[in-house]
Legacy VTK file of the C-alpha trace (Angstrom):
# vtk DataFile Version 3.0
C-alpha trace
ASCII
DATASET POLYDATA
POINTS 375 float
3.190 36.786 -9.772
1.699 33.971 -11.955
1.615 31.589 -8.969
4.039 28.846 -8.114
2.357 26.018 -9.978
2.196 27.668 -13.485
5.848 28.900 -12.910
7.172 25.407 -12.893
4.564 23.769 -15.080
5.152 26.078 -18.116
8.905 25.448 -18.537
8.352 21.793 -17.666
5.806 21.414 -20.494
7.810 23.296 -22.970
11.154 21.516 -22.185
9.378 18.160 -22.119
7.954 18.823 -25.661
11.257 20.116 -27.017
13.340 17.259 -25.655
10.696 14.435 -25.980
10.787 13.675 -22.260
7.990 13.143 -19.801
7.571 15.714 -17.028
6.823 13.973 -13.601
5.341 16.226 -11.100
5.357 14.965 -7.455
3.391 16.547 -4.680
2.953 15.708 -0.999
-0.875 15.737 -0.968
-3.541 14.291 -3.119
-5.317 17.702 -2.802
-2.506 19.460 -4.709
-2.435 16.597 -7.180
-6.107 17.215 -7.959
-5.709 20.994 -8.166
-2.929 20.529 -10.813
-5.012 17.948 -12.730
-8.306 19.704 -12.560
-7.408 23.391 -12.626
-3.833 24.400 -13.660
-3.057 21.815 -16.412
-6.440 22.223 -18.196
-5.953 25.968 -18.153
-2.280 25.607 -19.738
-3.615 23.166 -22.225
-5.980 25.935 -23.558
-3.273 28.698 -23.659
0.129 27.250 -24.445
1.182 26.976 -28.090
2.174 23.309 -27.776
-0.054 20.238 -27.561
0.447 17.988 -24.531
-1.431 15.358 -22.517
-1.476 14.992 -18.881
-2.969 12.717 -16.185
-2.914 11.982 -12.525
-2.080 8.713 -10.726
-2.745 7.906 -7.038
-1.519 4.820 -5.245
-3.208 1.687 -6.453
-5.034 1.250 -3.117
-7.127 4.411 -4.017
-8.826 2.678 -6.884
-11.621 0.137 -7.081
-10.928 -3.137 -8.825
-14.063 -4.234 -10.628
-12.909 -7.866 -10.718
-12.258 -7.971 -6.871
-15.531 -6.146 -6.259
-17.552 -8.947 -8.194
-15.639 -11.567 -6.408
-16.233 -10.002 -3.034
-20.043 -9.704 -3.796
-20.055 -13.523 -4.586
-18.325 -14.464 -1.354
-19.724 -11.844 1.053
-21.275 -14.242 3.461
-17.886 -15.706 4.203
-15.870 -12.556 4.254
-18.044 -9.892 5.967
-20.402 -9.277 8.856
-23.897 -7.989 8.058
-22.950 -4.232 8.452
-19.835 -4.765 6.211
-22.059 -6.489 3.652
-24.228 -3.270 3.739
-21.163 -1.255 3.076
-20.181 -3.516 0.174
-23.561 -3.016 -1.364
-23.291 0.786 -1.089
-19.834 0.735 -2.755
-21.162 -1.576 -5.582
-24.070 0.895 -6.313
-21.299 3.778 -6.500
-19.133 1.531 -8.771
-22.031 1.575 -11.438
-21.982 5.339 -11.626
-18.333 6.542 -10.961
-16.088 7.479 -13.874
-12.666 7.141 -12.235
-13.333 4.651 -9.381
-11.226 6.641 -6.928
-11.849 6.523 -3.136
-12.010 10.225 -2.976
-15.206 10.086 -5.172
-17.179 8.505 -2.323
-19.117 10.883 -0.237
-18.410 8.666 2.901
-15.375 6.450 2.977
-16.221 2.845 3.385
-15.031 0.529 6.226
-11.297 -0.117 5.680
-11.784 -3.783 5.752
-14.387 -3.734 3.012
-12.296 -1.307 0.846
-9.125 -3.421 1.323
-11.055 -6.476 -0.176
-12.144 -4.671 -3.321
-9.396 -2.060 -4.099
-6.527 -2.569 -6.538
-3.740 -4.639 -4.912
-0.444 -5.696 -6.218
-0.428 -9.372 -7.253
-4.200 -9.410 -7.518
-4.978 -6.616 -10.067
-2.704 -6.854 -13.063
-3.075 -6.103 -16.780
-3.574 -9.802 -17.392
-6.417 -10.268 -14.954
-8.113 -6.795 -14.990
-6.745 -4.828 -17.995
-8.283 -4.078 -21.346
-8.914 -7.232 -23.177
-9.045 -9.383 -20.195
-12.027 -11.626 -19.449
-12.962 -9.398 -16.438
-13.038 -6.237 -18.673
-15.528 -7.984 -20.951
-17.683 -8.989 -18.057
-17.433 -6.205 -15.523
-15.507 -3.428 -17.274
-11.818 -2.728 -17.125
-10.336 -2.152 -13.609
-10.150 1.510 -12.678
-6.576 1.230 -11.754
-5.658 -0.290 -15.006
-7.413 2.350 -16.850
-5.471 5.019 -14.946
-2.234 3.175 -15.547
-2.806 3.171 -19.223
-3.394 6.861 -19.233
-0.277 7.435 -17.222
1.975 5.377 -19.476
0.889 7.488 -22.488
0.802 11.048 -21.040
3.408 13.850 -21.391
2.929 15.346 -18.007
2.416 12.880 -15.019
1.008 14.067 -11.638
1.712 11.814 -8.614
2.692 12.148 -4.940
5.878 11.745 -3.015
4.547 8.529 -1.346
3.769 6.818 -4.746
7.124 8.109 -6.253
9.197 6.618 -3.541
7.102 3.497 -3.313
7.760 2.904 -7.028
11.385 3.735 -6.626
11.853 1.327 -3.775
10.048 -1.297 -5.816
12.250 -0.579 -8.760
15.392 -0.981 -6.644
14.106 -4.242 -5.206
13.255 -5.597 -8.683
16.579 -4.729 -10.153
18.401 -6.321 -7.198
16.189 -9.436 -7.483
16.496 -9.465 -11.271
12.683 -10.044 -11.448
11.230 -11.501 -14.571
9.266 -9.573 -17.218
6.052 -10.752 -15.900
6.254 -8.487 -12.912
3.812 -5.679 -13.467
5.381 -3.236 -11.160
8.461 -0.987 -11.178
10.616 0.344 -13.884
9.672 -2.373 -16.299
6.118 -1.276 -15.880
7.055 2.257 -16.991
5.782 4.073 -13.844
9.235 5.633 -13.455
10.986 6.668 -16.482
14.834 6.600 -16.476
15.110 9.218 -19.230
12.663 11.856 -17.844
12.629 14.407 -15.221
10.923 15.102 -12.003
9.779 18.268 -10.161
9.025 17.998 -6.430
6.452 20.371 -5.139
5.909 20.676 -1.346
9.494 19.300 -1.149
9.805 20.135 2.700
8.139 16.711 3.219
10.490 14.795 0.957
12.951 13.407 3.463
10.325 12.177 5.835
8.416 10.300 3.090
11.453 8.859 1.469
12.733 7.549 4.780
9.478 5.756 5.337
9.703 4.036 2.015
13.305 3.287 1.863
13.289 2.203 5.527
10.970 -0.090 7.328
7.736 0.236 9.353
5.593 -2.433 10.881
2.752 -1.819 13.296
0.583 -3.875 15.763
-2.425 -2.810 13.875
-0.875 -3.821 10.566
-0.047 -7.365 11.675
-3.517 -7.701 13.234
-5.169 -6.525 10.076
-3.210 -8.817 7.613
-3.798 -11.779 9.856
-7.569 -11.181 10.321
-7.853 -10.879 6.541
-7.220 -14.718 6.569
-9.249 -15.363 9.737
-10.884 -13.075 12.470
-11.440 -15.101 15.526
-14.016 -12.589 16.834
-16.310 -12.487 13.773
-15.202 -15.961 12.278
-14.892 -14.306 8.816
-12.028 -14.204 6.340
-10.526 -16.060 3.419
-9.915 -19.264 5.421
-13.619 -19.465 6.458
-14.395 -20.215 2.804
-11.753 -22.887 2.630
-12.575 -24.849 5.825
-9.117 -25.308 6.785
-9.135 -25.658 10.515
-5.498 -26.215 11.035
-4.438 -23.057 9.235
-7.148 -21.125 11.190
-5.557 -22.292 14.457
-2.147 -21.119 13.319
-3.615 -17.708 12.504
-5.239 -17.427 16.001
-1.952 -18.557 17.657
0.067 -15.920 15.677
-2.299 -13.302 16.510
-1.880 -14.128 20.234
2.004 -14.053 19.937
1.895 -10.696 18.084
-0.143 -9.175 20.821
2.243 -10.450 23.401
5.270 -9.155 21.438
3.873 -5.647 21.323
2.917 -5.736 25.026
6.531 -6.610 25.702
7.700 -3.858 23.459
5.628 -1.369 25.336
6.887 -2.561 28.674
10.556 -2.386 27.551
9.953 1.180 26.191
8.243 2.280 29.456
11.259 0.925 31.412
13.717 2.675 29.145
11.662 5.977 29.394
11.402 5.673 33.173
15.133 5.894 33.491
14.935 9.517 32.389
12.615 10.157 35.444
9.588 11.361 33.428
6.117 10.083 33.613
5.608 6.630 32.329
3.168 7.204 29.617
4.685 10.405 28.410
6.308 9.228 25.185
5.029 9.071 21.584
8.336 8.307 20.005
11.224 6.383 21.765
14.636 5.611 20.288
15.813 2.038 20.611
19.570 1.734 20.723
20.288 -1.872 21.634
19.584 -5.046 19.695
17.263 -7.720 21.047
15.665 -5.335 23.482
12.639 -7.837 23.400
12.688 -11.461 22.419
11.412 -12.118 18.975
8.614 -14.611 19.630
6.623 -13.766 16.489
8.934 -14.622 13.600
8.661 -18.354 14.195
4.836 -18.577 14.213
4.778 -16.198 11.202
7.005 -18.729 9.372
4.937 -21.606 10.385
1.903 -19.823 9.011
3.726 -18.990 5.706
4.608 -22.703 5.419
0.909 -23.731 6.051
-0.268 -21.210 3.504
2.317 -22.533 0.996
0.837 -26.015 1.250
-2.732 -24.481 0.964
-1.662 -22.560 -2.117
-0.597 -25.807 -3.815
-3.814 -27.479 -2.868
-6.011 -24.593 -4.437
-4.054 -24.372 -7.723
-7.344 -25.072 -9.648
-8.848 -21.857 -8.333
-6.610 -19.215 -9.867
-8.182 -16.307 -7.942
-8.064 -17.880 -4.514
-4.477 -18.881 -5.209
-3.552 -15.328 -6.089
-5.158 -14.007 -2.860
-3.343 -16.542 -0.806
-0.047 -15.779 -2.511
-0.549 -12.050 -1.854
-1.292 -12.636 1.926
1.812 -14.878 2.085
3.917 -12.096 0.449
2.551 -9.618 3.077
3.267 -11.881 5.999
6.877 -12.479 4.690
7.374 -8.695 4.575
6.016 -8.343 8.138
8.270 -11.135 9.395
11.372 -9.614 7.726
10.580 -6.147 9.307
10.052 -7.573 12.830
13.333 -9.538 12.536
15.484 -6.649 11.201
14.093 -4.313 13.870
14.660 -6.435 16.813
18.055 -7.569 15.517
18.907 -4.067 14.148
20.432 -5.879 11.215
20.152 -2.990 8.737
23.390 -0.893 9.011
23.578 2.667 9.263
19.835 2.873 10.289
18.210 4.469 13.234
15.488 2.514 15.125
12.586 3.812 17.128
9.050 2.895 18.354
6.082 5.047 17.896
2.777 5.110 19.676
-0.428 6.373 18.059
-4.174 5.969 17.841
-6.950 7.430 19.846
-5.845 5.628 23.083
-2.250 5.290 21.963
-2.551 1.493 21.700
-1.083 1.113 18.143
2.690 0.613 18.280
4.878 0.875 15.277
8.415 -0.435 14.957
10.455 1.894 12.645
13.816 2.004 11.053
15.256 4.526 8.644
18.604 5.144 6.955
20.751 7.820 8.644
21.753 9.066 5.170
LINES 1 376
375 0 1 2 3 4 5 6 7 8 9 10 11 12 13 14 15 16 17 18 19 20 21 22 23 24 25 26 27 28 29 30 31 32 33 34 35 36 37 38 39 40 41 42 43 44 45 46 47 48 49 50 51 52 53 54 55 56 57 58 59 60 61 62 63 64 65 66 67 68 69 70 71 72 73 74 75 76 77 78 79 80 81 82 83 84 85 86 87 88 89 90 91 92 93 94 95 96 97 98 99 100 101 102 103 104 105 106 107 108 109 110 111 112 113 114 115 116 117 118 119 120 121 122 123 124 125 126 127 128 129 130 131 132 133 134 135 136 137 138 139 140 141 142 143 144 145 146 147 148 149 150 151 152 153 154 155 156 157 158 159 160 161 162 163 164 165 166 167 168 169 170 171 172 173 174 175 176 177 178 179 180 181 182 183 184 185 186 187 188 189 190 191 192 193 194 195 196 197 198 199 200 201 202 203 204 205 206 207 208 209 210 211 212 213 214 215 216 217 218 219 220 221 222 223 224 225 226 227 228 229 230 231 232 233 234 235 236 237 238 239 240 241 242 243 244 245 246 247 248 249 250 251 252 253 254 255 256 257 258 259 260 261 262 263 264 265 266 267 268 269 270 271 272 273 274 275 276 277 278 279 280 281 282 283 284 285 286 287 288 289 290 291 292 293 294 295 296 297 298 299 300 301 302 303 304 305 306 307 308 309 310 311 312 313 314 315 316 317 318 319 320 321 322 323 324 325 326 327 328 329 330 331 332 333 334 335 336 337 338 339 340 341 342 343 344 345 346 347 348 349 350 351 352 353 354 355 356 357 358 359 360 361 362 363 364 365 366 367 368 369 370 371 372 373 374
């Protein structure tokens, strides 16, 4: 009768204190995370006969990065249209008042393109660049994600969500497989997942689906377009490359965008043909299993690789500008992940995986290629 959350929190806290272990609480929704951190844990802190600390961590993309915000304000003309610049100014005013810098603290969520340019991002927002003691912290204040991360590393009870748990788990597995060096600020070396501690999954009915998404692969037409247009948007003529005046690389982005659109048109055509064989209406599917390899020709991997090579040369040429170099490296990393995902999906090269295409969006124009492990 005390309620589900206190029923697992009380023994978790007492066991954690007695055995000197951290209690990791993983929920499905941010709403439940916030309920635990703002209501249940403060109440237990007042009444339990042990002292403990707690904190909540969301995915880093939920936090504003003060260094990236300052840089975006400096380069706004080359990166954003006029309405987007107005959005950026609104967020900057909020940034001066917010305490936790979390996206949920904004009354109206900003344009995704604007938020993507100023939120914390792997490779661009690290303790070295944005943490306490960094040059950015002295000029613009410590980045909100780095603050949250520090609290997280020191707390006894950690509240996160399933998506963040499995994202860090997948990253940890990747890092261990690649034997990454100590400078990597993610994964188990970062202390976000603790080998000697224990986890409680709340809302566990969602666990398999979330785990499959992070351990498998997923790449959408919208995701490819978003990441390429971050470099250069042919319609608005804005993006990182507009600041660097590199016409040949801009041309490569435009060509790759065209090839990606063609690829997804062919995916939809092939899916419609497969679906028609079952004698149903042509546009009647939202998810469709793909059973054969190379069901469309992979026309996008080569342009993506050419673009990566061009970006590699550009990275070498901008080595004097550490922040621009870091942004280009991050763009290159994302393009590499997209290229690998498309190649694995079309070739069905991940064994013991199931492959399917999803159609979503208001007009069902966004297609996603998915693969997930059977076990």
